[in-house]
py3Dmol code that shows the C-alpha trace and the ligand (Angstrom):
import py3Dmol

protein = """\
ATOM      1  CA  MET A   1      -2.806  -8.095  29.850  1.00  0.00           C
ATOM      2  CA  THR A   2       0.432  -8.960  28.047  1.00  0.00           C
ATOM      3  CA  THR A   3       1.683  -7.807  24.664  1.00  0.00           C
ATOM      4  CA  LEU A   4       3.918  -9.719  22.289  1.00  0.00           C
ATOM      5  CA  VAL A   5       6.078  -7.539  20.020  1.00  0.00           C
ATOM      6  CA  ILE A   6       7.499  -9.253  16.955  1.00  0.00           C
ATOM      7  CA  ALA A   7      11.144  -8.167  16.579  1.00  0.00           C
ATOM      8  CA  GLU A   8      12.552  -7.320  13.161  1.00  0.00           C
ATOM      9  CA  HIS A   9      16.187  -8.215  12.605  1.00  0.00           C
ATOM     10  CA  ASP A  10      18.682  -9.757  10.199  1.00  0.00           C
ATOM     11  CA  ASN A  11      19.877 -12.410  12.702  1.00  0.00           C
ATOM     12  CA  VAL A  12      22.721 -10.092  13.667  1.00  0.00           C
ATOM     13  CA  THR A  13      21.209  -6.712  14.458  1.00  0.00           C
ATOM     14  CA  LEU A  14      17.885  -5.656  15.881  1.00  0.00           C
ATOM     15  CA  LYS A  15      16.181  -3.215  13.504  1.00  0.00           C
ATOM     16  CA  PRO A  16      15.456   0.176  15.092  1.00  0.00           C
ATOM     17  CA  VAL A  17      11.711  -0.080  14.250  1.00  0.00           C
ATOM     18  CA  THR A  18      11.408  -2.701  16.986  1.00  0.00           C
ATOM     19  CA  LEU A  19      12.304  -0.018  19.544  1.00  0.00           C
ATOM     20  CA  ASN A  20       9.383   2.109  18.349  1.00  0.00           C
ATOM     21  CA  ALA A  21       7.046  -0.890  18.445  1.00  0.00           C
ATOM     22  CA  VAL A  22       8.069  -1.566  22.060  1.00  0.00           C
ATOM     23  CA  THR A  23       7.174   2.020  22.992  1.00  0.00           C
ATOM     24  CA  ALA A  24       3.713   1.560  21.468  1.00  0.00           C
ATOM     25  CA  ALA A  25       3.353  -1.773  23.296  1.00  0.00           C
ATOM     26  CA  ALA A  26       4.341  -0.200  26.622  1.00  0.00           C
ATOM     27  CA  LEU A  27       1.599   2.435  26.172  1.00  0.00           C
ATOM     28  CA  LEU A  28      -0.976  -0.381  26.165  1.00  0.00           C
ATOM     29  CA  GLY A  29      -0.096  -1.134  29.806  1.00  0.00           C
ATOM     30  CA  GLY A  30       0.722  -4.607  31.100  1.00  0.00           C
ATOM     31  CA  ASP A  31       3.810  -6.678  30.405  1.00  0.00           C
ATOM     32  CA  VAL A  32       5.751  -6.479  27.151  1.00  0.00           C
ATOM     33  CA  HIS A  33       7.352  -9.579  25.653  1.00  0.00           C
ATOM     34  CA  VAL A  34       9.453  -9.580  22.476  1.00  0.00           C
ATOM     35  CA  LEU A  35       9.657 -12.519  20.077  1.00  0.00           C
ATOM     36  CA  VAL A  36      13.029 -12.960  18.389  1.00  0.00           C
ATOM     37  CA  ALA A  37      12.475 -15.683  15.804  1.00  0.00           C
ATOM     38  CA  GLY A  38      15.499 -16.306  13.619  1.00  0.00           C
ATOM     39  CA  HIS A  39      18.529 -18.483  13.079  1.00  0.00           C
ATOM     40  CA  GLU A  40      21.704 -18.054  15.103  1.00  0.00           C
ATOM     41  CA  ALA A  41      20.269 -14.754  16.257  1.00  0.00           C
ATOM     42  CA  SER A  42      21.276 -14.876  19.918  1.00  0.00           C
ATOM     43  CA  ALA A  43      22.934 -11.429  19.591  1.00  0.00           C
ATOM     44  CA  VAL A  44      19.522 -10.070  18.611  1.00  0.00           C
ATOM     45  CA  ALA A  45      17.850 -11.769  21.588  1.00  0.00           C
ATOM     46  CA  THR A  46      20.467 -10.178  23.859  1.00  0.00           C
ATOM     47  CA  ALA A  47      19.830  -6.769  22.287  1.00  0.00           C
ATOM     48  CA  ALA A  48      16.069  -7.227  22.728  1.00  0.00           C
ATOM     49  CA  ALA A  49      16.552  -8.069  26.424  1.00  0.00           C
ATOM     50  CA  ARG A  50      18.313  -4.716  26.819  1.00  0.00           C
ATOM     51  CA  ILE A  51      15.322  -2.673  25.616  1.00  0.00           C
ATOM     52  CA  ALA A  52      13.883  -0.633  28.483  1.00  0.00           C
ATOM     53  CA  GLY A  53      10.299  -1.703  29.181  1.00  0.00           C
ATOM     54  CA  VAL A  54      10.663  -5.278  27.933  1.00  0.00           C
ATOM     55  CA  ASP A  55       9.859  -7.907  30.568  1.00  0.00           C
ATOM     56  CA  LYS A  56      10.653 -11.077  28.655  1.00  0.00           C
ATOM     57  CA  VAL A  57      12.260 -12.152  25.393  1.00  0.00           C
ATOM     58  CA  LEU A  58      11.087 -15.324  23.662  1.00  0.00           C
ATOM     59  CA  HIS A  59      13.872 -16.662  21.496  1.00  0.00           C
ATOM     60  CA  VAL A  60      13.173 -19.265  18.814  1.00  0.00           C
ATOM     61  CA  ASP A  61      16.060 -20.559  16.728  1.00  0.00           C
ATOM     62  CA  ASP A  62      15.469 -22.516  13.554  1.00  0.00           C
ATOM     63  CA  ILE A  63      16.773 -22.531  10.002  1.00  0.00           C
ATOM     64  CA  THR A  64      13.196 -22.051   8.723  1.00  0.00           C
ATOM     65  CA  LEU A  65      13.115 -18.679  10.507  1.00  0.00           C
ATOM     66  CA  ALA A  66      16.416 -17.421   9.088  1.00  0.00           C
ATOM     67  CA  HIS A  67      14.865 -15.128   6.490  1.00  0.00           C
ATOM     68  CA  SER A  68      11.573 -14.105   8.071  1.00  0.00           C
ATOM     69  CA  VAL A  69       9.518 -15.994   5.455  1.00  0.00           C
ATOM     70  CA  ALA A  70       5.985 -14.834   6.245  1.00  0.00           C
ATOM     71  CA  GLU A  71       4.368 -18.288   6.147  1.00  0.00           C
ATOM     72  CA  ASN A  72       6.937 -19.694   8.596  1.00  0.00           C
ATOM     73  CA  MET A  73       6.842 -16.680  10.891  1.00  0.00           C
ATOM     74  CA  THR A  74       3.040 -16.884  10.970  1.00  0.00           C
ATOM     75  CA  GLU A  75       3.134 -20.480  12.270  1.00  0.00           C
ATOM     76  CA  GLN A  76       5.666 -19.510  14.905  1.00  0.00           C
ATOM     77  CA  VAL A  77       3.714 -16.489  16.116  1.00  0.00           C
ATOM     78  CA  LEU A  78       0.467 -18.501  16.208  1.00  0.00           C
ATOM     79  CA  ALA A  79       2.125 -21.221  18.295  1.00  0.00           C
ATOM     80  CA  LEU A  80       2.969 -18.619  20.936  1.00  0.00           C
ATOM     81  CA  ALA A  81      -0.086 -16.369  20.585  1.00  0.00           C
ATOM     82  CA  ALA A  82      -2.519 -17.894  23.114  1.00  0.00           C
ATOM     83  CA  PRO A  83      -1.562 -15.987  26.289  1.00  0.00           C
ATOM     84  CA  TYR A  84      -1.321 -12.591  24.627  1.00  0.00           C
ATOM     85  CA  SER A  85      -3.920  -9.825  24.606  1.00  0.00           C
ATOM     86  CA  HIS A  86      -2.031  -7.865  21.917  1.00  0.00           C
ATOM     87  CA  ILE A  87       0.362  -8.873  19.149  1.00  0.00           C
ATOM     88  CA  VAL A  88       2.308  -5.915  17.773  1.00  0.00           C
ATOM     89  CA  PHE A  89       4.170  -5.711  14.462  1.00  0.00           C
ATOM     90  CA  SER A  90       5.943  -2.741  12.885  1.00  0.00           C
ATOM     91  CA  ALA A  91       4.100  -1.397   9.839  1.00  0.00           C
ATOM     92  CA  THR A  92       6.994  -2.376   7.568  1.00  0.00           C
ATOM     93  CA  ALA A  93       6.982  -4.603   4.493  1.00  0.00           C
ATOM     94  CA  SER A  94       7.744  -7.554   6.770  1.00  0.00           C
ATOM     95  CA  GLY A  95       5.212  -6.681   9.487  1.00  0.00           C
ATOM     96  CA  LYS A  96       2.511  -6.011   6.897  1.00  0.00           C
ATOM     97  CA  ASN A  97       3.240  -9.414   5.367  1.00  0.00           C
ATOM     98  CA  ILE A  98       2.905 -11.412   8.585  1.00  0.00           C
ATOM     99  CA  ALA A  99       0.319  -9.539  10.689  1.00  0.00           C
ATOM    100  CA  PRO A 100      -2.730 -10.122   8.421  1.00  0.00           C
ATOM    101  CA  ARG A 101      -1.980 -13.839   8.222  1.00  0.00           C
ATOM    102  CA  VAL A 102      -1.831 -14.036  12.015  1.00  0.00           C
ATOM    103  CA  ALA A 103      -5.031 -11.996  12.385  1.00  0.00           C
ATOM    104  CA  ALA A 104      -6.902 -14.122   9.847  1.00  0.00           C
ATOM    105  CA  ARG A 105      -5.859 -17.364  11.498  1.00  0.00           C
ATOM    106  CA  LEU A 106      -6.923 -16.022  14.908  1.00  0.00           C
ATOM    107  CA  ASP A 107     -10.190 -14.882  13.297  1.00  0.00           C
ATOM    108  CA  VAL A 108      -9.740 -11.310  14.501  1.00  0.00           C
ATOM    109  CA  GLY A 109      -9.531  -8.004  12.661  1.00  0.00           C
ATOM    110  CA  GLN A 110      -6.135  -6.445  12.063  1.00  0.00           C
ATOM    111  CA  ILE A 111      -5.708  -2.862  13.195  1.00  0.00           C
ATOM    112  CA  SER A 112      -3.317  -1.290  10.713  1.00  0.00           C
ATOM    113  CA  ASP A 113      -0.759   1.442  11.005  1.00  0.00           C
ATOM    114  CA  ILE A 114      -1.699   2.821  14.405  1.00  0.00           C
ATOM    115  CA  THR A 115      -0.346   6.269  15.170  1.00  0.00           C
ATOM    116  CA  ARG A 116      -1.617   6.679  18.748  1.00  0.00           C
ATOM    117  CA  VAL A 117      -2.720   4.478  21.622  1.00  0.00           C
ATOM    118  CA  ILE A 118      -5.770   5.921  23.386  1.00  0.00           C
ATOM    119  CA  SER A 119      -6.546   2.893  25.551  1.00  0.00           C
ATOM    120  CA  PRO A 120      -5.711  -0.817  25.380  1.00  0.00           C
ATOM    121  CA  ASN A 121      -8.413  -1.359  22.761  1.00  0.00           C
ATOM    122  CA  THR A 122      -8.756   2.091  21.185  1.00  0.00           C
ATOM    123  CA  PHE A 123      -6.306   3.504  18.688  1.00  0.00           C
ATOM    124  CA  GLU A 124      -5.859   6.232  16.125  1.00  0.00           C
ATOM    125  CA  ARG A 125      -4.851   5.477  12.558  1.00  0.00           C
ATOM    126  CA  PRO A 126      -4.705   7.610   9.416  1.00  0.00           C
ATOM    127  CA  ILE A 127      -7.199   7.032   6.612  1.00  0.00           C
ATOM    128  CA  TYR A 128      -7.710   8.587   3.148  1.00  0.00           C
ATOM    129  CA  ALA A 129      -3.945   8.981   2.660  1.00  0.00           C
ATOM    130  CA  GLY A 130      -3.613  10.827   5.946  1.00  0.00           C
ATOM    131  CA  ASN A 131      -6.427  13.281   5.200  1.00  0.00           C
ATOM    132  CA  ALA A 132      -8.391  12.039   8.206  1.00  0.00           C
ATOM    133  CA  VAL A 133      -7.591  10.275  11.444  1.00  0.00           C
ATOM    134  CA  ALA A 134      -9.891   7.391  12.429  1.00  0.00           C
ATOM    135  CA  THR A 135     -10.387   6.318  16.020  1.00  0.00           C
ATOM    136  CA  VAL A 136     -10.882   2.570  16.009  1.00  0.00           C
ATOM    137  CA  GLN A 137     -11.967   0.335  18.863  1.00  0.00           C
ATOM    138  CA  SER A 138     -11.358  -3.392  18.886  1.00  0.00           C
ATOM    139  CA  THR A 139     -13.790  -5.825  20.462  1.00  0.00           C
ATOM    140  CA  ASP A 140     -11.609  -8.837  19.637  1.00  0.00           C
ATOM    141  CA  ALA A 141     -10.053 -11.004  22.319  1.00  0.00           C
ATOM    142  CA  THR A 142      -6.643 -10.470  20.737  1.00  0.00           C
ATOM    143  CA  CYS A 143      -5.628  -7.182  19.134  1.00  0.00           C
ATOM    144  CA  VAL A 144      -3.309  -7.826  16.190  1.00  0.00           C
ATOM    145  CA  MET A 145      -1.876  -4.509  15.102  1.00  0.00           C
ATOM    146  CA  THR A 146       0.805  -2.833  13.043  1.00  0.00           C
ATOM    147  CA  VAL A 147       2.466   0.298  14.385  1.00  0.00           C
ATOM    148  CA  ARG A 148       3.656   3.334  12.420  1.00  0.00           C
ATOM    149  CA  SER A 149       7.198   3.664  13.797  1.00  0.00           C
ATOM    150  CA  THR A 150       7.565   7.356  13.080  1.00  0.00           C
ATOM    151  CA  CYS A 151       4.735   8.142  15.533  1.00  0.00           C
ATOM    152  CA  PHE A 152       6.350   6.500  18.562  1.00  0.00           C
ATOM    153  CA  MET A 153       9.710   7.375  20.122  1.00  0.00           C
ATOM    154  CA  ALA A 154      12.319   4.632  20.085  1.00  0.00           C
ATOM    155  CA  ALA A 155      12.572   2.826  23.428  1.00  0.00           C
ATOM    156  CA  THR A 156      16.012   3.181  24.972  1.00  0.00           C
ATOM    157  CA  GLN A 157      18.438   0.296  25.298  1.00  0.00           C
ATOM    158  CA  THR A 158      20.057  -0.305  28.655  1.00  0.00           C
ATOM    159  CA  GLY A 159      23.675  -1.328  29.180  1.00  0.00           C
ATOM    160  CA  GLN A 160      22.749  -4.733  30.496  1.00  0.00           C
ATOM    161  CA  ALA A 161      19.865  -7.139  29.957  1.00  0.00           C
ATOM    162  CA  LEU A 162      16.945  -6.340  32.241  1.00  0.00           C
ATOM    163  CA  ALA A 163      14.497  -8.817  30.695  1.00  0.00           C
ATOM    164  CA  THR A 164      14.581 -12.574  31.079  1.00  0.00           C
ATOM    165  CA  THR A 165      15.117 -14.655  27.944  1.00  0.00           C
ATOM    166  CA  GLU A 166      13.296 -17.934  27.342  1.00  0.00           C
ATOM    167  CA  ASN A 167      14.223 -20.300  24.542  1.00  0.00           C
ATOM    168  CA  ARG A 168      11.143 -21.743  22.872  1.00  0.00           C
ATOM    169  CA  ALA A 169      10.940 -24.690  20.489  1.00  0.00           C
ATOM    170  CA  PRO A 170      10.362 -24.006  16.794  1.00  0.00           C
ATOM    171  CA  VAL A 171       7.173 -25.354  15.240  1.00  0.00           C
ATOM    172  CA  ALA A 172       6.714 -27.324  12.027  1.00  0.00           C
ATOM    173  CA  VAL A 173       6.254 -25.032   9.018  1.00  0.00           C
ATOM    174  CA  PRO A 174       4.109 -25.672   5.925  1.00  0.00           C
ATOM    175  CA  GLY A 175       7.050 -26.175   3.574  1.00  0.00           C
ATOM    176  CA  HIS A 176       5.256 -24.847   0.494  1.00  0.00           C
ATOM    177  CA  THR A 177       7.237 -21.598   0.649  1.00  0.00           C
ATOM    178  CA  MET A 178      10.964 -21.512   0.950  1.00  0.00           C
ATOM    179  CA  TYR A 179      13.659 -18.887   0.835  1.00  0.00           C
ATOM    180  CA  VAL A 180      15.556 -18.915  -2.452  1.00  0.00           C
ATOM    181  CA  GLY A 181      17.700 -15.788  -2.338  1.00  0.00           C
ATOM    182  CA  GLN A 182      17.649 -12.048  -2.097  1.00  0.00           C
ATOM    183  CA  ASP A 183      18.962  -9.249  -4.216  1.00  0.00           C
ATOM    184  CA  ILE A 184      19.793  -6.374  -1.932  1.00  0.00           C
ATOM    185  CA  VAL A 185      20.752  -3.014  -3.360  1.00  0.00           C
ATOM    186  CA  LYS A 186      24.134  -2.109  -1.862  1.00  0.00           C
ATOM    187  CA  ASN A 187      24.072   1.424  -0.584  1.00  0.00           C
ATOM    188  CA  ASN A 188      26.499   3.325   1.604  1.00  0.00           C
ATOM    189  CA  ARG A 189      23.827   5.826   2.530  1.00  0.00           C
ATOM    190  CA  PRO A 190      21.698   5.687   5.657  1.00  0.00           C
ATOM    191  CA  ASP A 191      18.501   3.656   5.385  1.00  0.00           C
ATOM    192  CA  LEU A 192      15.692   5.879   4.068  1.00  0.00           C
ATOM    193  CA  GLY A 193      13.311   4.859   6.847  1.00  0.00           C
ATOM    194  CA  ALA A 194      15.794   5.586   9.636  1.00  0.00           C
ATOM    195  CA  ALA A 195      17.879   8.491   8.217  1.00  0.00           C
ATOM    196  CA  LYS A 196      18.111  11.742  10.179  1.00  0.00           C
ATOM    197  CA  VAL A 197      18.281  13.739   6.935  1.00  0.00           C
ATOM    198  CA  VAL A 198      16.421  12.922   3.692  1.00  0.00           C
ATOM    199  CA  VAL A 199      16.751  14.813   0.411  1.00  0.00           C
ATOM    200  CA  SER A 200      13.946  13.964  -2.010  1.00  0.00           C
ATOM    201  CA  GLY A 201      13.643  14.801  -5.670  1.00  0.00           C
ATOM    202  CA  GLY A 202      10.566  15.092  -7.846  1.00  0.00           C
ATOM    203  CA  ARG A 203       9.487  15.102 -11.458  1.00  0.00           C
ATOM    204  CA  ALA A 204      11.093  18.517 -11.959  1.00  0.00           C
ATOM    205  CA  LEU A 205      14.557  16.927 -12.005  1.00  0.00           C
ATOM    206  CA  GLY A 206      13.639  15.917 -15.546  1.00  0.00           C
ATOM    207  CA  SER A 207      15.993  12.964 -16.089  1.00  0.00           C
ATOM    208  CA  VAL A 208      17.932  10.283 -14.261  1.00  0.00           C
ATOM    209  CA  GLU A 209      21.150  12.142 -15.178  1.00  0.00           C
ATOM    210  CA  HIS A 210      19.934  15.357 -13.531  1.00  0.00           C
ATOM    211  CA  PHE A 211      18.607  13.420 -10.555  1.00  0.00           C
ATOM    212  CA  ASN A 212      21.986  11.772  -9.973  1.00  0.00           C
ATOM    213  CA  ALA A 213      23.984  14.917 -10.716  1.00  0.00           C
ATOM    214  CA  LEU A 214      22.083  17.044  -8.196  1.00  0.00           C
ATOM    215  CA  MET A 215      20.583  14.759  -5.551  1.00  0.00           C
ATOM    216  CA  THR A 216      23.550  12.436  -5.016  1.00  0.00           C
ATOM    217  CA  PRO A 217      26.190  15.102  -4.204  1.00  0.00           C
ATOM    218  CA  LEU A 218      23.715  17.014  -2.060  1.00  0.00           C
ATOM    219  CA  ALA A 219      22.927  13.838  -0.107  1.00  0.00           C
ATOM    220  CA  ASP A 220      26.663  13.122   0.217  1.00  0.00           C
ATOM    221  CA  LYS A 221      27.311  16.557   1.662  1.00  0.00           C
ATOM    222  CA  LEU A 222      24.554  16.137   4.249  1.00  0.00           C
ATOM    223  CA  GLY A 223      25.086  12.427   5.001  1.00  0.00           C
ATOM    224  CA  ALA A 224      21.475  12.026   3.911  1.00  0.00           C
ATOM    225  CA  ALA A 225      19.325   9.286   2.446  1.00  0.00           C
ATOM    226  CA  VAL A 226      17.823  10.025  -0.972  1.00  0.00           C
ATOM    227  CA  GLY A 227      14.071   9.866  -1.503  1.00  0.00           C
ATOM    228  CA  ALA A 228      11.851  10.552  -4.477  1.00  0.00           C
ATOM    229  CA  SER A 229       8.275  11.336  -5.402  1.00  0.00           C
ATOM    230  CA  ARG A 230       6.264   8.709  -7.227  1.00  0.00           C
ATOM    231  CA  ALA A 231       6.411  10.785 -10.399  1.00  0.00           C
ATOM    232  CA  ALA A 232      10.222  10.675 -10.247  1.00  0.00           C
ATOM    233  CA  VAL A 233      10.169   6.926  -9.617  1.00  0.00           C
ATOM    234  CA  ASP A 234       7.627   6.264 -12.367  1.00  0.00           C
ATOM    235  CA  ALA A 235       9.735   8.289 -14.793  1.00  0.00           C
ATOM    236  CA  GLY A 236      12.746   6.111 -13.930  1.00  0.00           C
ATOM    237  CA  TYR A 237      14.799   8.858 -12.283  1.00  0.00           C
ATOM    238  CA  ALA A 238      15.048   6.942  -9.022  1.00  0.00           C
ATOM    239  CA  PRO A 239      14.580   3.325  -7.934  1.00  0.00           C
ATOM    240  CA  ASN A 240      11.274   2.124  -6.562  1.00  0.00           C
ATOM    241  CA  ASP A 241      12.478   1.680  -2.992  1.00  0.00           C
ATOM    242  CA  TRP A 242      13.315   5.382  -2.760  1.00  0.00           C
ATOM    243  CA  GLN A 243       9.665   6.399  -3.108  1.00  0.00           C
ATOM    244  CA  VAL A 244       8.287   8.412  -0.208  1.00  0.00           C
ATOM    245  CA  GLY A 245       4.551   8.552   0.351  1.00  0.00           C
ATOM    246  CA  GLN A 246       1.329   6.658   0.629  1.00  0.00           C
ATOM    247  CA  THR A 247       2.525   3.825  -1.577  1.00  0.00           C
ATOM    248  CA  GLY A 248       6.187   4.266  -0.675  1.00  0.00           C
ATOM    249  CA  LYS A 249       8.031   4.723   2.590  1.00  0.00           C
ATOM    250  CA  ILE A 250       6.823   6.741   5.563  1.00  0.00           C
ATOM    251  CA  VAL A 251       9.689   8.854   6.871  1.00  0.00           C
ATOM    252  CA  ALA A 252      10.049  11.345   9.730  1.00  0.00           C
ATOM    253  CA  PRO A 253      13.673  12.553   9.707  1.00  0.00           C
ATOM    254  CA  ASP A 254      14.992  15.584  11.580  1.00  0.00           C
ATOM    255  CA  LEU A 255      15.351  17.326   8.207  1.00  0.00           C
ATOM    256  CA  TYR A 256      13.462  16.620   4.952  1.00  0.00           C
ATOM    257  CA  ILE A 257      14.398  18.596   1.858  1.00  0.00           C
ATOM    258  CA  ALA A 258      11.846  18.350  -0.974  1.00  0.00           C
ATOM    259  CA  ILE A 259      13.255  19.471  -4.309  1.00  0.00           C
ATOM    260  CA  GLY A 260      10.965  19.967  -7.290  1.00  0.00           C
ATOM    261  CA  ILE A 261       8.133  18.131  -5.564  1.00  0.00           C
ATOM    262  CA  SER A 262       4.644  19.642  -5.746  1.00  0.00           C
ATOM    263  CA  GLY A 263       3.384  18.233  -2.431  1.00  0.00           C
ATOM    264  CA  ALA A 264       0.492  16.009  -3.518  1.00  0.00           C
ATOM    265  CA  ILE A 265      -1.360  14.564  -0.534  1.00  0.00           C
ATOM    266  CA  GLN A 266      -0.029  11.084  -1.344  1.00  0.00           C
ATOM    267  CA  HIS A 267       3.519  12.416  -0.994  1.00  0.00           C
ATOM    268  CA  LEU A 268       2.789  14.516   2.104  1.00  0.00           C
ATOM    269  CA  THR A 269       1.406  11.519   3.961  1.00  0.00           C
ATOM    270  CA  GLY A 270       4.863   9.958   3.776  1.00  0.00           C
ATOM    271  CA  MET A 271       6.901  12.899   5.103  1.00  0.00           C
ATOM    272  CA  LYS A 272       4.745  15.487   6.850  1.00  0.00           C
ATOM    273  CA  ASP A 273       5.803  14.295  10.323  1.00  0.00           C
ATOM    274  CA  SER A 274       9.421  15.268   9.592  1.00  0.00           C
ATOM    275  CA  ARG A 275      10.782  17.640  12.229  1.00  0.00           C
ATOM    276  CA  VAL A 276      11.943  20.354   9.798  1.00  0.00           C
ATOM    277  CA  ILE A 277      10.747  20.477   6.179  1.00  0.00           C
ATOM    278  CA  VAL A 278      12.531  22.528   3.527  1.00  0.00           C
ATOM    279  CA  ALA A 279      10.990  22.888   0.068  1.00  0.00           C
ATOM    280  CA  ILE A 280      12.517  24.197  -3.132  1.00  0.00           C
ATOM    281  CA  ASN A 281       9.972  24.798  -5.874  1.00  0.00           C
ATOM    282  CA  LYS A 282       9.625  27.441  -8.560  1.00  0.00           C
ATOM    283  CA  ASP A 283       5.841  27.660  -8.098  1.00  0.00           C
ATOM    284  CA  PRO A 284       5.015  29.826  -5.059  1.00  0.00           C
ATOM    285  CA  ASP A 285       1.564  28.189  -4.885  1.00  0.00           C
ATOM    286  CA  ALA A 286       2.902  24.623  -4.741  1.00  0.00           C
ATOM    287  CA  PRO A 287       1.127  22.759  -1.915  1.00  0.00           C
ATOM    288  CA  ILE A 288       4.464  21.588  -0.486  1.00  0.00           C
ATOM    289  CA  PHE A 289       4.922  25.106   0.913  1.00  0.00           C
ATOM    290  CA  LYS A 290       1.866  24.591   3.167  1.00  0.00           C
ATOM    291  CA  VAL A 291       3.773  21.977   5.195  1.00  0.00           C
ATOM    292  CA  ALA A 292       7.267  23.461   4.779  1.00  0.00           C
ATOM    293  CA  ASP A 293       9.047  25.194   7.661  1.00  0.00           C
ATOM    294  CA  TYR A 294      11.380  26.857   5.157  1.00  0.00           C
ATOM    295  CA  GLY A 295      10.426  27.430   1.538  1.00  0.00           C
ATOM    296  CA  LEU A 296      12.579  28.633  -1.316  1.00  0.00           C
ATOM    297  CA  VAL A 297      10.762  29.777  -4.466  1.00  0.00           C
ATOM    298  CA  ALA A 298      13.485  29.136  -6.998  1.00  0.00           C
ATOM    299  CA  ASP A 299      14.591  27.105  -9.982  1.00  0.00           C
ATOM    300  CA  LEU A 300      16.151  23.987  -8.502  1.00  0.00           C
ATOM    301  CA  PHE A 301      18.820  23.894 -11.213  1.00  0.00           C
ATOM    302  CA  VAL A 302      20.088  27.219  -9.835  1.00  0.00           C
ATOM    303  CA  ALA A 303      19.254  26.781  -6.154  1.00  0.00           C
ATOM    304  CA  VAL A 304      20.720  23.317  -5.542  1.00  0.00           C
ATOM    305  CA  PRO A 305      24.209  24.129  -6.911  1.00  0.00           C
ATOM    306  CA  GLU A 306      24.135  27.381  -4.893  1.00  0.00           C
ATOM    307  CA  LEU A 307      23.156  25.429  -1.790  1.00  0.00           C
ATOM    308  CA  MET A 308      26.019  23.000  -2.310  1.00  0.00           C
ATOM    309  CA  ALA A 309      28.481  25.849  -2.827  1.00  0.00           C
ATOM    310  CA  ALA A 310      27.220  27.430   0.404  1.00  0.00           C
ATOM    311  CA  PHE A 311      27.776  24.144   2.291  1.00  0.00           C
ATOM    312  CA  ASP A 312      31.330  24.048   0.918  1.00  0.00           C
ATOM    313  CA  GLU A 313      31.942  27.615   2.110  1.00  0.00           C
ATOM    314  CA  LEU A 314      30.649  26.710   5.576  1.00  0.00           C
ATOM    315  CA  LYS A 315      33.132  23.840   5.742  1.00  0.00           C
ATOM    316  CA  ASP A 316      36.096  26.042   4.813  1.00  0.00           C
TER     317      ASP A 316
END
"""
ligand_1 = """\
53
FAD
C -3.209 5.873 -5.138
C -2.055 6.837 -5.319
C -0.908 6.647 -4.570
C 0.179 7.521 -4.719
N 1.282 7.336 -3.933
C 2.287 8.242 -4.008
C 3.436 8.127 -3.179
O 3.586 7.191 -2.402
N 4.381 9.080 -3.286
C 4.292 10.138 -4.145
O 5.215 10.980 -4.179
N 3.228 10.250 -4.953
C 2.244 9.325 -4.922
N 1.188 9.444 -5.768
C 1.267 10.431 -6.863
C 0.937 11.864 -6.440
O -0.462 12.064 -6.558
C 1.659 12.870 -7.328
O 1.305 12.619 -8.682
C 3.172 12.843 -7.216
O 3.561 12.924 -5.865
C 3.740 14.044 -7.986
O 5.132 13.983 -7.962
P 5.982 15.330 -8.139
O 5.643 16.259 -7.053
O 7.396 14.918 -8.299
O 5.513 15.862 -9.563
P 4.598 17.092 -9.939
O 3.309 17.053 -9.255
O 4.596 17.147 -11.434
O 5.372 18.354 -9.371
C 6.578 18.836 -9.863
C 6.864 20.122 -9.127
O 8.110 20.608 -9.512
C 8.039 22.027 -9.659
N 9.065 22.419 -10.629
C 9.085 22.207 -11.963
N 10.250 22.647 -12.496
C 10.977 23.132 -11.463
C 12.273 23.708 -11.349
N 13.073 23.836 -12.414
N 12.691 24.106 -10.123
C 11.913 23.968 -9.034
N 10.679 23.418 -9.072
C 10.225 23.002 -10.278
C 6.646 22.315 -10.149
O 6.259 23.618 -9.779
C 5.838 21.239 -9.408
O 5.351 21.729 -8.173
C 0.101 8.588 -5.652
C -1.068 8.761 -6.393
C -2.120 7.905 -6.232
C -3.364 8.124 -7.047
"""
view = py3Dmol.view(width=600, height=400)
view.addModel(protein, "pdb")
view.setStyle({"model": 0}, {"cartoon": {"style": "trace"}})
view.addModel(ligand_1, "xyz")
view.setStyle({"model": 1}, {"stick": {}})
view.zoomTo()
view.show()
């Protein structure tokens, strides 16, 4: 039994989610190989070979793999898939784009968003927006799965490469899809998915001006990423990629501060695994308080400035 983990990277740096995917792969038992498919990404292959628990790194270098175009990545994964019992992707936008194509072409079912490995073919995954946990068993020859990173510890990286690295030839790609460009929002804050502290604002902020005036300085003081409820995003207070929840990002920081967020199940599913949850809401019956470790029943327009003043006092 051997598992192939598909590494996520930007040709320079290995994304932390790959470390979580390796942990999930190691729980399956058997050998763990990591595919680094990219262009001029040898630094990433070296980093992958330093992940504890990885036995081999497959490195494929080609210009067609420079931007992780799903169609091209699919061909590359399929070309290498034959010996593997499991093919593991992170449940990210990229992983969720490639994994179903690979599963369909292998004529197997995809097992999505696994949160626990029970045995090599039996897994847990959330359903109904996290209201229930399904135990699923695969009877397919190859298990193609996506892994919820927040449910698996990051594998450690060793000082030197323990795994062997093999260079593999790139395959021909369909050519009907090509990379044109990308428009990346520049942000000095930590990445929402990987931040240790997240401050999230909800509909109660009332306007983009209030959202920026309260959430941004609070996040600055805590070195936090900013998140938002869907209501706040839909109302235009925050950009789409800040949304936390079922149809947004799944986060599990050390500290999650929910401000003016009611705690609808679709929001909770994206943050309830956070280590410490703090909620500020003026309604004592708001459902967010059911998952909060610390709850403050207060008007956010009073409480947040007070909180910031208290942080300033602590610093002095
Ligand atoms: C298929 C589907 C997918 C969805 N996906 C997501 C998702 O990914 N993420 C997500 O967040 N939602 C999602 N939703 C929407 C979700 O159901 C809720 O509508 C949304 O989370 C509500 O956002 P909110 O808590 O900001 O707003 P509200 O529910 O309106 O809550 C606002 C809260 O602010 C409090 N409040 C008001 N004024 C103040 C004040 N001055 N001080 C303090 N507190 C105050 C109120 O008491 C209330 O609890 C989804 C819904 C569906 C149907």
